C-alpha positions in Angstrom: -31.6 13.6 57.2 -33.5 10.6 55.1 -31.7 8.0 53.3 -32.2 9.3 49.8 -31.0 12.5 50.4 -27.8 10.7 52.3 -27.7 8.8 48.9 -27.8 11.7 46.9 -25.0 13.2 48.8 -22.9 10.4 48.4 -23.4 10.2 44.8 -22.2 13.8 44.6 -18.8 13.0 46.1 -18.3 9.6 43.9 -19.4 12.1 41.0 -15.8 13.5 41.9 -14.0 10.9 40.3 -15.1 12.6 36.9 -11.3 14.2 36.7 -8.9 14.2 34.2 -6.4 12.7 36.4 -8.5 9.4 36.9 -8.5 7.0 33.9 -11.8 6.8 31.6 -12.3 3.3 32.7 -12.4 3.7 36.3 -14.8 7.5 35.7 -16.9 5.4 33.3 -17.2 3.1 36.2 -18.2 5.2 39.3 -20.6 6.8 36.7 -22.2 3.6 36.1 -22.4 2.5 39.6 -24.5 5.9 40.4 -26.8 5.8 37.6 -27.2 2.0 37.8 -27.5 1.4 41.3 -27.1 4.1 43.8 -29.9 6.0 42.8 -32.3 3.6 40.8 -35.2 3.5 42.7 -36.5 0.6 40.9 -34.5 -1.5 43.0 -34.3 -2.3 46.9 -32.3 0.0 49.2 -29.9 -2.6 50.7 -29.1 -4.1 46.8 -28.5 -0.6 45.6 -26.0 0.2 48.8 -24.6 -2.8 48.3 -24.1 -3.2 44.8 -22.6 0.5 44.8 -20.5 -0.6 47.3 -19.3 -3.4 45.3 -18.2 -1.5 42.1 -16.3 0.9 44.0 -14.4 -1.7 45.7 -13.4 -2.9 42.1 -12.6 0.5 40.9 -10.6 1.2 44.4 -8.8 -1.5 43.6 -7.4 -0.8 40.1 -3.7 0.0 39.8 -4.2 2.8 37.9 -6.6 4.9 40.4 -4.2 7.8 41.7 -3.7 7.3 45.4 -5.9 10.6 46.2 -9.0 8.9 44.9 -8.7 5.5 46.1 -8.5 6.9 49.3 -11.9 8.6 48.3 -13.4 5.5 47.0 -12.4 4.0 50.7 -14.1 6.4 52.7 -17.3 6.4 50.1 -17.5 2.8 50.7 -17.2 3.1 54.8 -20.2 5.9 54.3 -22.4 3.4 52.1 -21.6 0.3 54.8 -22.7 2.3 57.8 -25.6 3.1 55.9 -26.5 -0.2 54.9 -26.5 -1.0 58.9 -28.8 1.5 59.5 -31.4 0.1 57.2 -30.7 -3.7 57.9 
């Protein structure tokens, strides 16, 4: 599977944060990280992945994020880290 297809899959998982149990600022941040960084083909691949990781890390450290979604963010960041290691 190519990198773009894997990024699409990861973006689908990130968008699972769009849940009423998740505070609005975290939902908005997750959506922005996908639209502005992860799927933005105008940027370099490594920058897209690294910036998405950074944004998600910020969201995951928010004290208002429900525990199960904090775990999801950690798992997404792990997958992004593996992708980044593959392309570098």
